[in-house]
PyMOL CGO cylinders between C-alpha atoms (Angstrom):
from pymol import cmd
from pymol.cgo import CYLINDER

trace = [
    CYLINDER, 0.00, 0.00, 0.00, 2.83, 2.23, 0.85, 0.3, 1, 1, 1, 1, 1, 1,
    CYLINDER, 2.83, 2.23, 0.85, 4.33, 1.67, -2.63, 0.3, 1, 1, 1, 1, 1, 1,
    CYLINDER, 4.33, 1.67, -2.63, 1.11, 2.68, -4.35, 0.3, 1, 1, 1, 1, 1, 1,
    CYLINDER, 1.11, 2.68, -4.35, 0.90, 5.86, -2.29, 0.3, 1, 1, 1, 1, 1, 1,
    CYLINDER, 0.90, 5.86, -2.29, 4.56, 6.61, -3.03, 0.3, 1, 1, 1, 1, 1, 1,
    CYLINDER, 4.56, 6.61, -3.03, 4.00, 6.11, -6.77, 0.3, 1, 1, 1, 1, 1, 1,
    CYLINDER, 4.00, 6.11, -6.77, 0.89, 8.28, -6.65, 0.3, 1, 1, 1, 1, 1, 1,
    CYLINDER, 0.89, 8.28, -6.65, 2.74, 11.10, -4.89, 0.3, 1, 1, 1, 1, 1, 1,
    CYLINDER, 2.74, 11.10, -4.89, 5.64, 10.79, -7.37, 0.3, 1, 1, 1, 1, 1, 1,
    CYLINDER, 5.64, 10.79, -7.37, 3.19, 10.86, -10.27, 0.3, 1, 1, 1, 1, 1, 1,
    CYLINDER, 3.19, 10.86, -10.27, 1.45, 13.98, -8.94, 0.3, 1, 1, 1, 1, 1, 1,
    CYLINDER, 1.45, 13.98, -8.94, 4.82, 15.65, -8.44, 0.3, 1, 1, 1, 1, 1, 1,
    CYLINDER, 4.82, 15.65, -8.44, 5.83, 14.84, -12.03, 0.3, 1, 1, 1, 1, 1, 1,
    CYLINDER, 5.83, 14.84, -12.03, 2.54, 16.20, -13.37, 0.3, 1, 1, 1, 1, 1, 1,
    CYLINDER, 2.54, 16.20, -13.37, 2.97, 19.34, -11.27, 0.3, 1, 1, 1, 1, 1, 1,
    CYLINDER, 2.97, 19.34, -11.27, 6.51, 19.88, -12.63, 0.3, 1, 1, 1, 1, 1, 1,
    CYLINDER, 6.51, 19.88, -12.63, 5.33, 19.31, -16.17, 0.3, 1, 1, 1, 1, 1, 1,
    CYLINDER, 5.33, 19.31, -16.17, 2.59, 21.89, -15.71, 0.3, 1, 1, 1, 1, 1, 1,
    CYLINDER, 2.59, 21.89, -15.71, 5.10, 24.38, -14.30, 0.3, 1, 1, 1, 1, 1, 1,
    CYLINDER, 5.10, 24.38, -14.30, 7.46, 23.72, -17.18, 0.3, 1, 1, 1, 1, 1, 1,
    CYLINDER, 7.46, 23.72, -17.18, 4.70, 24.32, -19.75, 0.3, 1, 1, 1, 1, 1, 1,
    CYLINDER, 4.70, 24.32, -19.75, 3.61, 27.49, -17.96, 0.3, 1, 1, 1, 1, 1, 1,
    CYLINDER, 3.61, 27.49, -17.96, 7.22, 28.67, -17.73, 0.3, 1, 1, 1, 1, 1, 1,
    CYLINDER, 7.22, 28.67, -17.73, 7.84, 27.89, -21.41, 0.3, 1, 1, 1, 1, 1, 1,
    CYLINDER, 7.84, 27.89, -21.41, 4.70, 29.84, -22.35, 0.3, 1, 1, 1, 1, 1, 1,
    CYLINDER, 4.70, 29.84, -22.35, 5.85, 32.83, -20.31, 0.3, 1, 1, 1, 1, 1, 1,
    CYLINDER, 5.85, 32.83, -20.31, 9.29, 32.75, -21.95, 0.3, 1, 1, 1, 1, 1, 1,
    CYLINDER, 9.29, 32.75, -21.95, 7.72, 32.49, -25.41, 0.3, 1, 1, 1, 1, 1, 1,
    CYLINDER, 7.72, 32.49, -25.41, 5.38, 35.42, -24.74, 0.3, 1, 1, 1, 1, 1, 1,
    CYLINDER, 5.38, 35.42, -24.74, 8.26, 37.47, -23.31, 0.3, 1, 1, 1, 1, 1, 1,
    CYLINDER, 8.26, 37.47, -23.31, 10.37, 36.78, -26.40, 0.3, 1, 1, 1, 1, 1, 1,
    CYLINDER, 10.37, 36.78, -26.40, 7.51, 37.80, -28.69, 0.3, 1, 1, 1, 1, 1, 1,
    CYLINDER, 7.51, 37.80, -28.69, 7.02, 41.02, -26.73, 0.3, 1, 1, 1, 1, 1, 1,
    CYLINDER, 7.02, 41.02, -26.73, 10.74, 41.80, -26.83, 0.3, 1, 1, 1, 1, 1, 1,
    CYLINDER, 10.74, 41.80, -26.83, 10.84, 41.11, -30.58, 0.3, 1, 1, 1, 1, 1, 1,
    CYLINDER, 10.84, 41.11, -30.58, 7.87, 43.38, -31.11, 0.3, 1, 1, 1, 1, 1, 1,
    CYLINDER, 7.87, 43.38, -31.11, 9.51, 46.15, -29.07, 0.3, 1, 1, 1, 1, 1, 1,
    CYLINDER, 9.51, 46.15, -29.07, 12.77, 45.81, -31.02, 0.3, 1, 1, 1, 1, 1, 1,
    CYLINDER, 12.77, 45.81, -31.02, 10.87, 45.94, -34.32, 0.3, 1, 1, 1, 1, 1, 1,
    CYLINDER, 10.87, 45.94, -34.32, 9.01, 49.06, -33.21, 0.3, 1, 1, 1, 1, 1, 1,
    CYLINDER, 9.01, 49.06, -33.21, 12.26, 50.68, -32.07, 0.3, 1, 1, 1, 1, 1, 1,
    CYLINDER, 12.26, 50.68, -32.07, 13.80, 49.99, -35.48, 0.3, 1, 1, 1, 1, 1, 1,
    CYLINDER, 13.80, 49.99, -35.48, 10.77, 51.57, -37.20, 0.3, 1, 1, 1, 1, 1, 1,
    CYLINDER, 10.77, 51.57, -37.20, 10.99, 54.58, -34.86, 0.3, 1, 1, 1, 1, 1, 1,
    CYLINDER, 10.99, 54.58, -34.86, 14.69, 55.02, -35.65, 0.3, 1, 1, 1, 1, 1, 1,
    CYLINDER, 14.69, 55.02, -35.65, 14.05, 54.65, -39.38, 0.3, 1, 1, 1, 1, 1, 1,
    CYLINDER, 14.05, 54.65, -39.38, 11.36, 57.32, -39.28, 0.3, 1, 1, 1, 1, 1, 1,
    CYLINDER, 11.36, 57.32, -39.28, 13.23, 59.69, -36.92, 0.3, 1, 1, 1, 1, 1, 1,
    CYLINDER, 13.23, 59.69, -36.92, 13.80, 63.02, -38.75, 0.3, 1, 1, 1, 1, 1, 1,
    CYLINDER, 13.80, 63.02, -38.75, 17.17, 63.48, -37.04, 0.3, 1, 1, 1, 1, 1, 1,
    CYLINDER, 17.17, 63.48, -37.04, 18.36, 60.11, -38.29, 0.3, 1, 1, 1, 1, 1, 1,
    CYLINDER, 18.36, 60.11, -38.29, 17.12, 60.89, -41.79, 0.3, 1, 1, 1, 1, 1, 1,
    CYLINDER, 17.12, 60.89, -41.79, 18.86, 64.27, -41.68, 0.3, 1, 1, 1, 1, 1, 1,
    CYLINDER, 18.86, 64.27, -41.68, 22.09, 62.65, -40.50, 0.3, 1, 1, 1, 1, 1, 1,
    CYLINDER, 22.09, 62.65, -40.50, 21.86, 60.13, -43.35, 0.3, 1, 1, 1, 1, 1, 1,
    CYLINDER, 21.86, 60.13, -43.35, 21.34, 62.92, -45.87, 0.3, 1, 1, 1, 1, 1, 1,
    CYLINDER, 21.34, 62.92, -45.87, 24.26, 64.90, -44.44, 0.3, 1, 1, 1, 1, 1, 1,
    CYLINDER, 24.26, 64.90, -44.44, 26.49, 61.83, -44.58, 0.3, 1, 1, 1, 1, 1, 1,
    CYLINDER, 26.49, 61.83, -44.58, 25.51, 61.21, -48.20, 0.3, 1, 1, 1, 1, 1, 1,
    CYLINDER, 25.51, 61.21, -48.20, 26.20, 64.83, -49.14, 0.3, 1, 1, 1, 1, 1, 1,
    CYLINDER, 26.20, 64.83, -49.14, 29.55, 64.93, -47.38, 0.3, 1, 1, 1, 1, 1, 1,
    CYLINDER, 29.55, 64.93, -47.38, 30.54, 61.67, -49.08, 0.3, 1, 1, 1, 1, 1, 1,
    CYLINDER, 30.54, 61.67, -49.08, 29.61, 63.12, -52.46, 0.3, 1, 1, 1, 1, 1, 1,
    CYLINDER, 29.61, 63.12, -52.46, 31.59, 66.30, -51.70, 0.3, 1, 1, 1, 1, 1, 1,
    CYLINDER, 31.59, 66.30, -51.70, 34.61, 64.30, -50.58, 0.3, 1, 1, 1, 1, 1, 1,
    CYLINDER, 34.61, 64.30, -50.58, 34.43, 62.22, -53.76, 0.3, 1, 1, 1, 1, 1, 1,
    CYLINDER, 34.43, 62.22, -53.76, 34.24, 65.37, -55.89, 0.3, 1, 1, 1, 1, 1, 1,
    CYLINDER, 34.24, 65.37, -55.89, 37.20, 66.89, -54.02, 0.3, 1, 1, 1, 1, 1, 1,
    CYLINDER, 37.20, 66.89, -54.02, 39.20, 63.69, -54.50, 0.3, 1, 1, 1, 1, 1, 1,
    CYLINDER, 39.20, 63.69, -54.50, 38.38, 63.71, -58.22, 0.3, 1, 1, 1, 1, 1, 1,
    CYLINDER, 38.38, 63.71, -58.22, 39.56, 67.33, -58.54, 0.3, 1, 1, 1, 1, 1, 1,
    CYLINDER, 39.56, 67.33, -58.54, 42.74, 66.57, -56.60, 0.3, 1, 1, 1, 1, 1, 1,
    CYLINDER, 42.74, 66.57, -56.60, 43.43, 63.55, -58.78, 0.3, 1, 1, 1, 1, 1, 1,
    CYLINDER, 43.43, 63.55, -58.78, 42.93, 65.66, -61.90, 0.3, 1, 1, 1, 1, 1, 1,
    CYLINDER, 42.93, 65.66, -61.90, 45.32, 68.30, -60.59, 0.3, 1, 1, 1, 1, 1, 1,
    CYLINDER, 45.32, 68.30, -60.59, 47.89, 65.61, -59.77, 0.3, 1, 1, 1, 1, 1, 1,
    CYLINDER, 47.89, 65.61, -59.77, 47.62, 64.22, -63.30, 0.3, 1, 1, 1, 1, 1, 1,
    CYLINDER, 47.62, 64.22, -63.30, 48.03, 67.72, -64.76, 0.3, 1, 1, 1, 1, 1, 1,
    CYLINDER, 48.03, 67.72, -64.76, 51.12, 68.34, -62.62, 0.3, 1, 1, 1, 1, 1, 1,
    CYLINDER, 51.12, 68.34, -62.62, 52.55, 64.98, -63.62, 0.3, 1, 1, 1, 1, 1, 1,
    CYLINDER, 52.55, 64.98, -63.62, 51.99, 65.84, -67.30, 0.3, 1, 1, 1, 1, 1, 1,
    CYLINDER, 51.99, 65.84, -67.30, 53.73, 69.21, -66.85, 0.3, 1, 1, 1, 1, 1, 1,
    CYLINDER, 53.73, 69.21, -66.85, 56.63, 67.58, -65.00, 0.3, 1, 1, 1, 1, 1, 1,
    CYLINDER, 56.63, 67.58, -65.00, 56.88, 64.90, -67.69, 0.3, 1, 1, 1, 1, 1, 1,
    CYLINDER, 56.88, 64.90, -67.69, 56.86, 67.51, -70.45, 0.3, 1, 1, 1, 1, 1, 1,
    CYLINDER, 56.86, 67.51, -70.45, 59.48, 69.54, -68.63, 0.3, 1, 1, 1, 1, 1, 1,
    CYLINDER, 59.48, 69.54, -68.63, 61.66, 66.47, -68.13, 0.3, 1, 1, 1, 1, 1, 1,
    CYLINDER, 61.66, 66.47, -68.13, 61.20, 65.57, -71.81, 0.3, 1, 1, 1, 1, 1, 1,
    CYLINDER, 61.20, 65.57, -71.81, 62.22, 69.07, -72.87, 0.3, 1, 1, 1, 1, 1, 1,
    CYLINDER, 62.22, 69.07, -72.87, 65.25, 69.02, -70.57, 0.3, 1, 1, 1, 1, 1, 1,
    CYLINDER, 65.25, 69.02, -70.57, 66.23, 65.63, -71.99, 0.3, 1, 1, 1, 1, 1, 1,
    CYLINDER, 66.23, 65.63, -71.99, 65.97, 66.98, -75.55, 0.3, 1, 1, 1, 1, 1, 1,
    CYLINDER, 65.97, 66.98, -75.55, 68.10, 70.00, -74.60, 0.3, 1, 1, 1, 1, 1, 1,
    CYLINDER, 68.10, 70.00, -74.60, 70.69, 67.79, -72.91, 0.3, 1, 1, 1, 1, 1, 1,
    CYLINDER, 70.69, 67.79, -72.91, 70.78, 65.49, -75.95, 0.3, 1, 1, 1, 1, 1, 1,
    CYLINDER, 70.78, 65.49, -75.95, 71.18, 68.52, -78.24, 0.3, 1, 1, 1, 1, 1, 1,
    CYLINDER, 71.18, 68.52, -78.24, 74.05, 69.81, -76.07, 0.3, 1, 1, 1, 1, 1, 1,
    CYLINDER, 74.05, 69.81, -76.07, 75.75, 66.41, -76.11, 0.3, 1, 1, 1, 1, 1, 1,
    CYLINDER, 75.75, 66.41, -76.11, 75.28, 66.17, -79.87, 0.3, 1, 1, 1, 1, 1, 1,
    CYLINDER, 75.28, 66.17, -79.87, 76.71, 69.67, -80.37, 0.3, 1, 1, 1, 1, 1, 1,
    CYLINDER, 76.71, 69.67, -80.37, 79.66, 68.84, -78.10, 0.3, 1, 1, 1, 1, 1, 1,
    CYLINDER, 79.66, 68.84, -78.10, 80.25, 65.60, -80.00, 0.3, 1, 1, 1, 1, 1, 1,
    CYLINDER, 80.25, 65.60, -80.00, 80.17, 67.42, -83.35, 0.3, 1, 1, 1, 1, 1, 1,
    CYLINDER, 80.17, 67.42, -83.35, 82.55, 70.05, -82.02, 0.3, 1, 1, 1, 1, 1, 1,
    CYLINDER, 82.55, 70.05, -82.02, 84.89, 67.39, -80.63, 0.3, 1, 1, 1, 1, 1, 1,
    CYLINDER, 84.89, 67.39, -80.63, 84.70, 65.54, -83.95, 0.3, 1, 1, 1, 1, 1, 1,
    CYLINDER, 84.70, 65.54, -83.95, 85.49, 68.71, -85.85, 0.3, 1, 1, 1, 1, 1, 1,
    CYLINDER, 85.49, 68.71, -85.85, 88.40, 69.48, -83.52, 0.3, 1, 1, 1, 1, 1, 1,
    CYLINDER, 88.40, 69.48, -83.52, 89.72, 65.96, -83.89, 0.3, 1, 1, 1, 1, 1, 1,
    CYLINDER, 89.72, 65.96, -83.89, 89.41, 66.16, -87.67, 0.3, 1, 1, 1, 1, 1, 1,
    CYLINDER, 89.41, 66.16, -87.67, 91.21, 69.50, -87.67, 0.3, 1, 1, 1, 1, 1, 1,
    CYLINDER, 91.21, 69.50, -87.67, 93.96, 68.16, -85.37, 0.3, 1, 1, 1, 1, 1, 1,
    CYLINDER, 93.96, 68.16, -85.37, 94.43, 65.09, -87.60, 0.3, 1, 1, 1, 1, 1, 1,
    CYLINDER, 94.43, 65.09, -87.60, 94.51, 67.29, -90.69, 0.3, 1, 1, 1, 1, 1, 1,
    CYLINDER, 94.51, 67.29, -90.69, 97.11, 69.58, -89.17, 0.3, 1, 1, 1, 1, 1, 1,
    CYLINDER, 97.11, 69.58, -89.17, 99.16, 66.64, -87.95, 0.3, 1, 1, 1, 1, 1, 1,
    CYLINDER, 99.16, 66.64, -87.95, 99.25, 65.12, -91.42, 0.3, 1, 1, 1, 1, 1, 1,
    CYLINDER, 99.25, 65.12, -91.42, 100.37, 68.28, -93.22, 0.3, 1, 1, 1, 1, 1, 1,
]
cmd.load_cgo(trace, "trace")
């Protein structure tokens, strides 16, 4: 008899725990739904906040301005590189002309010296 009573008490305890677990699980589920709903609403509020929209617009504009400034700076750098390249090319031509003139003069002097030496 004692065994039957013990099993009955154990069975009631198990049913009681199961009921508490289901109730607890339901509370957790409802709490998670509520939290999800609050997070969703907060995201909508942030999305629709005029200050956030204004900050997004300002960020977009400043990015566009920075890109335009970078493009201008890059163009100026290319122009300066072209000028420097042209200047270097001109200086190279002048140096080559000077070397050529010096070589012609040295050749003429050598020819003259050989001619005088063979007289």
